[in-house]
Structures are given as C-alpha cells and as structure tokens.
C-alpha positions as CSV (number, residue, x, y, z in Angstrom):
1,M,19.6,-2.1,13.2
2,N,19.1,-5.3,11.4
3,P,15.8,-5.3,9.5
4,S,15.3,-9.0,10.5
5,S,14.8,-7.6,14.0
6,I,12.7,-4.5,13.5
7,P,11.1,-3.8,16.9
8,G,7.3,-3.6,16.9
9,D,6.9,-5.4,13.5
10,S,3.6,-7.1,14.0
11,S,4.5,-9.7,11.4
12,A,7.1,-10.9,13.8
13,L,4.7,-10.7,16.7
14,A,1.7,-12.3,15.0
15,P,-0.4,-14.9,16.8
16,K,0.6,-18.6,16.7
17,R,-1.8,-19.2,13.8
18,D,-0.3,-16.8,11.4
19,P,-2.6,-16.2,8.4
20,A,0.5,-16.1,6.1
21,E,1.0,-19.7,7.0
22,T,-2.5,-21.0,7.5
23,G,-4.3,-19.2,4.6
24,E,-6.9,-17.7,7.0
25,V,-8.1,-14.1,6.7
26,Y,-6.5,-11.8,9.3
27,R,-9.2,-9.5,10.7
28,L,-7.7,-6.3,12.2
29,A,-9.2,-5.1,15.5
30,C,-9.7,-1.5,16.6
31,L,-6.4,0.3,17.3
32,E,-4.5,-2.6,15.8
33,L,-1.4,-2.1,13.6
34,R,-0.1,-4.8,11.3
35,G,2.7,-5.0,8.7
36,G,6.4,-5.1,8.2
37,N,9.0,-6.0,5.6
38,R,9.3,-9.7,5.8
39,A,8.3,-12.2,3.1
40,A,4.6,-12.9,3.4
41,V,1.4,-13.6,1.4
42,Y,-2.0,-13.4,3.2
43,Q,-5.4,-11.9,3.2
44,A,-6.7,-9.3,5.7
45,E,-10.0,-7.7,6.5
46,L,-10.3,-4.0,7.3
47,P,-13.6,-2.1,7.9
48,G,-15.2,-2.0,4.5
49,L,-12.2,-3.3,2.7
50,D,-10.8,-6.8,1.8
51,A,-7.0,-6.8,1.5
52,W,-4.5,-9.1,0.0
53,I,-0.7,-8.7,0.6
54,A,2.3,-10.2,-1.1
55,C,5.7,-9.0,0.2
56,R,8.6,-10.6,-1.8
57,P,12.0,-9.5,-0.8
58,L,14.7,-10.2,-3.4
59,L,16.1,-13.7,-2.8
60,P,17.8,-14.9,-0.8
61,A,16.7,-12.2,1.7
62,T,13.6,-12.8,3.9
63,R,13.2,-9.1,4.6
64,G,13.7,-6.2,2.2
65,G,13.3,-2.5,1.6
66,D,9.5,-2.6,1.0
67,L,7.4,-1.7,4.0
68,Y,3.6,-2.0,4.4
69,Y,1.3,-1.3,7.3
70,F,-2.4,-1.4,8.0
71,S,-4.1,0.3,11.0
72,V,-7.7,0.7,12.3
73,C,-9.0,3.5,14.5
74,S,-10.5,3.1,17.9
75,Q,-14.0,3.3,16.6
76,G,-13.5,0.9,13.7
77,S,-14.5,3.4,11.1
78,I,-11.1,4.7,9.7
79,S,-8.6,2.4,8.1
80,R,-5.1,3.5,7.0
81,I,-2.8,1.8,4.6
82,I,0.7,2.7,3.7
83,L,3.2,1.1,1.3
84,A,6.8,2.5,1.3
85,D,9.9,1.6,-0.6
86,V,13.3,2.4,0.9
87,S,16.4,2.5,-1.3
88,G,18.6,0.2,0.6
89,H,18.3,-2.1,3.6
90,G,19.5,-2.3,7.2
91,D,19.3,0.8,9.5
92,D,17.4,3.0,7.0
93,V,14.6,0.4,6.7
94,G,14.4,-0.1,10.4
95,N,14.4,3.6,11.3
96,L,11.7,4.4,8.8
97,A,9.6,1.4,9.9
98,E,9.8,2.7,13.5
99,R,8.7,6.2,12.5
100,L,5.9,4.9,10.3
101,R,4.5,2.8,13.2
102,E,4.7,5.7,15.6
103,S,3.0,8.0,13.2
104,M,0.2,5.6,12.3
105,R,-0.5,4.9,16.0
106,E,-0.5,8.7,16.8
107,H,-2.9,9.5,14.0
108,A,-5.0,6.4,14.0
109,D,-8.1,8.4,15.0
110,H,-7.5,11.4,12.7
111,W,-9.4,11.5,9.4
112,D,-7.2,14.4,8.1
113,Q,-3.8,12.8,7.4
114,S,-1.9,16.0,6.6
115,A,-0.1,16.0,9.9
116,M,1.0,12.4,9.4
117,I,2.3,13.3,5.9
118,R,4.4,16.1,7.4
119,Q,6.0,13.6,9.8
120,L,6.5,11.2,6.9
121,N,8.2,14.0,4.9
122,D,10.6,14.7,7.8
123,S,11.5,11.0,8.0
124,F,12.2,11.0,4.2
125,L,14.4,14.0,4.5
126,K,16.5,12.4,7.2
127,I,17.0,9.3,5.0
128,S,17.9,11.4,2.0
129,T,20.8,13.1,3.8
130,D,22.7,9.8,3.4
131,G,22.2,9.8,-0.4
132,K,19.3,7.4,-0.2
133,F,15.6,8.0,-0.6
134,A,12.2,6.5,0.1
135,T,8.8,6.7,-1.6
136,A,5.4,6.0,-0.2
137,V,1.7,6.0,-0.9
138,L,-0.7,6.6,2.0
139,L,-4.5,5.9,1.9
140,G,-7.2,6.6,4.5
141,H,-10.6,4.9,4.1
142,Y,-13.8,6.0,6.0
143,V,-16.1,3.1,6.1
144,E,-19.3,5.1,6.8
145,T,-19.1,6.9,3.4
146,G,-16.6,5.0,1.3
147,E,-14.5,8.1,0.9
148,M,-10.7,7.5,0.5
149,L,-7.9,10.0,1.2
150,F,-4.9,9.6,-1.0
151,T,-1.4,11.0,-0.8
152,N,1.5,10.0,-3.0
153,A,5.1,10.7,-1.9
154,G,7.0,10.0,-5.1
155,H,5.6,6.4,-5.3
156,P,4.4,4.7,-8.5
157,P,0.7,5.5,-9.0
158,P,-1.8,2.8,-7.8
159,L,-4.0,1.0,-10.2
160,W,-7.7,1.8,-9.7
161,F,-10.5,-0.4,-11.1
162,R,-13.8,1.4,-11.1
163,S,-16.5,-1.1,-11.0
164,R,-19.4,0.8,-12.5
165,P,-17.7,1.6,-15.9
166,R,-15.4,-1.4,-15.4
167,E,-12.4,0.7,-16.3
168,W,-8.7,0.6,-15.1
169,S,-6.8,3.9,-14.5
170,F,-3.9,5.1,-12.5
171,L,-4.8,6.9,-9.2
172,Q,-3.0,10.2,-9.4
173,E,-3.3,13.6,-7.7
174,E,-4.9,15.2,-10.8
175,T,-7.6,12.5,-11.1
176,P,-10.8,14.0,-12.5
177,Y,-12.7,11.9,-9.9
178,S,-11.5,13.8,-6.9
179,K,-14.1,15.3,-4.6
180,E,-14.5,17.9,-1.9
181,I,-15.0,17.0,1.7
182,A,-16.3,19.6,4.1
183,D,-13.8,20.9,6.7
184,L,-11.0,18.8,5.3
185,P,-7.9,20.5,3.9
186,L,-7.3,19.1,0.4
187,G,-4.6,20.0,-2.0
188,I,-1.0,21.0,-1.2
189,I,0.0,20.1,2.4
190,S,2.0,22.9,4.0
191,G,5.6,22.1,4.7
192,T,5.8,19.3,2.1
193,A,5.7,18.8,-1.7
194,Y,2.7,16.5,-1.4
195,T,-1.1,16.8,-1.9
196,Q,-4.1,15.3,-0.1
197,V,-6.8,14.1,-2.5
198,A,-10.2,12.6,-1.8
199,I,-12.0,10.1,-4.0
200,Q,-15.2,8.1,-3.7
201,L,-14.7,4.3,-3.5
202,E,-17.8,2.4,-4.7
203,P,-18.6,-1.3,-3.8
204,G,-16.6,-3.5,-6.2
205,D,-13.8,-1.0,-6.8
206,L,-10.3,-2.2,-6.5
207,L,-7.0,-0.6,-5.7
208,L,-3.6,-2.2,-6.5
209,L,-0.6,-0.7,-4.7
210,Y,2.8,-1.9,-5.8
211,T,6.5,-1.1,-5.4
212,D,8.9,-0.2,-8.3
213,G,10.3,-3.7,-8.4
214,V,7.1,-4.6,-10.3
215,I,7.2,-2.0,-13.1
216,E,11.1,-2.2,-13.3
217,S,10.9,-5.9,-14.2
218,T,12.6,-6.7,-17.5
219,N,12.0,-9.6,-19.8
220,D,14.5,-11.9,-21.7
221,R,15.2,-9.2,-24.2
222,G,15.9,-6.5,-21.6
223,K,12.6,-4.7,-22.1
224,E,11.2,-3.0,-19.0
225,L,7.6,-3.5,-18.1
226,G,7.0,0.2,-17.2
227,L,3.7,1.9,-16.4
228,D,2.3,1.3,-20.0
229,G,3.1,-2.4,-19.7
230,L,1.5,-2.6,-16.3
231,M,-1.7,-0.9,-17.6
232,E,-1.8,-3.4,-20.4
233,L,-1.5,-6.3,-18.0
234,A,-4.3,-4.8,-15.8
235,Q,-6.8,-5.1,-18.6
236,G,-6.7,-8.9,-18.3
237,L,-6.9,-9.1,-14.5
238,P,-9.9,-10.5,-12.6
239,A,-11.6,-7.9,-10.5
240,G,-13.8,-10.0,-8.3
241,S,-11.6,-10.0,-5.2
242,A,-8.4,-8.5,-3.8
243,A,-6.8,-11.9,-3.7
244,E,-7.6,-12.8,-7.3
245,A,-6.5,-9.4,-8.7
246,G,-3.3,-9.2,-6.6
247,S,-2.1,-12.8,-7.3
248,S,-3.0,-12.5,-11.0
249,L,-1.0,-9.3,-11.3
250,L,2.2,-11.0,-9.9
251,E,1.6,-14.0,-12.1
252,S,1.3,-11.7,-15.1
253,V,4.5,-9.9,-14.2
254,A,6.3,-13.3,-13.9
255,R,5.1,-14.3,-17.4
256,F,6.4,-11.0,-18.7
257,R,9.8,-11.6,-17.2
258,G,10.0,-15.2,-18.6
259,Q,13.4,-16.6,-17.7
260,A,14.7,-13.2,-16.5
261,A,15.3,-13.0,-12.8
262,A,13.7,-10.5,-10.5
263,K,16.1,-7.6,-9.7
264,D,14.4,-5.9,-6.8
265,D,11.9,-6.5,-3.9
266,E,8.3,-6.8,-5.1
267,T,5.3,-5.9,-2.9
268,V,1.7,-5.7,-4.0
269,V,-1.2,-4.6,-1.7
270,A,-4.7,-5.2,-3.2
271,L,-7.8,-3.6,-1.7
272,H,-11.4,-4.5,-2.7
273,C,-14.3,-2.3,-1.5
274,R,-17.1,-4.3,0.0
275,A,-20.8,-3.4,-0.2
276,R,-21.7,-0.9,2.6
277,L,-24.3,-2.0,5.2
278,E,-27.9,-0.7,5.2
279,G,-28.1,2.8,6.4
280,R,-24.5,3.7,5.6
C-alpha cells in the first residue's frame, strides 16, 4: 500500500475548504475521525480542547511515518488523540493507519481505553515481526470533568504546562499528579507492557505531543537536542494558546538546528484546555 493513498484518511477526504489551506479552525463533530500522515498545518477544536497540528514529512515526501488522529464520541463528551511514529514508510504506515482508525471508531464511546491499547499492542507486534517498530501516545479527554487518560507505548513523553504553578514538566506514567477515577482500571493493562494513567487538566493547561524527529534534531556541531534540550526550549514558549505554543516549539527547534538539515519526519500536536462551562 502506498501511504499517499491510505484509505479512510480524513485529511485526503476533507471538505473543499480545507483548514490546512484556509487557516480556519476545523471543528470536529460527534463521531468524526480526522487525521493522517500527510503534510499539514492547521487548528482544530475538540470538546474542551483547542488543538494545533503540524505534520512535516521529511522532504521531498508529502507523507511520512508519523500518524495522528482525533476522534469525538457520539455524545460530544469524550475526545481521543493519538500520535504514532512508524519506523519506515509504505505498507507498514498504511496498515497501522487502518488499524488505528478502526480501533478509534470502535472505541469512540468508551472512556476506558485499555481495550483499545490491547488492539494497538497487537498491531505493533505485527509490525515488529518485520524488524520494524512503532511508538504511540494515546490520550482520552472527558470534557465534563477535565480528566485526561494517558497511555504511552514507547513514545517520547509529552510536554505538560500546568497553568496554576506555570511549570513545564514531562507527562510520564510515574507522574506525581496522577489521580484515581472510580470504576476505571488504572495501572498495568493486561496483555501489554503499558499503563493507563489519569490526570486532571485545568483550564489553561497545555500538552505538546511530538515525534522523535524533534528531539533527535542535531545542530551544526552534531549535538542532538534530546529531552534536556527540549525542556530548555519549553521554558521560553508562549503558553496562551495551542497554536502559539506549537508553532513556537518548531521555530525554536529550527533555530537550534541552524544550517543543519532535518533528518526525520517531524510532527507536533498541541492541546490547550479551555475553561469549562458553568455547572461543569
């Protein structure tokens, strides 16, 4: 399968006025799924979250090994976000994209995402038999409470800006800010090596998801940015909106590289938590 013709890729099936071309905000409707792996930069709106996406396949390609998807449940209360990175292109990307779409549609109305993670794990195992691998970070957001479910499948840890203390940190499984949610299985997900963690997102909080092409950037002297360098860049990022934070991050990475060329696909997904409505 050629990734330039991934079936069901909503980026390829977007309306005539594509927000990636017009600069408009794309508002996801209930039971809608949007994403893909083609070059794109646009803003999106999910229940309770403002999003900004920049997907930059390594030139001259227009599609790469980075995949992102957004979905909204039938009642408009649960949003799901996934960012995956496949080592390679072609059939592996297309096959994983198809499985991700099917799984996100099947579990769109399920708050517990452990079953989806098991399906994702099975998909990764099929890819790994060919000597390749994939990583992913999966988020589920419940707009009524601001709670966020988080599972990391070998992916670089997202950056988390907490608006009250105005501090940046990495969102990891062992975060001291995890919380219990009644009737929800947290911790190790059976049949996988992954955990499901819950955190509380407050209005003004930001999450920055990114692929390893960002932190593996090197400068003119061959120095790699790495996680420490990324955290250093984060301290100077504006935190007022998803678009400001995401675009500023990529600009900062470009300044770090200087004249050195990018060596891999780069994708950033920025999420900004909006103020909740009265009574929520």
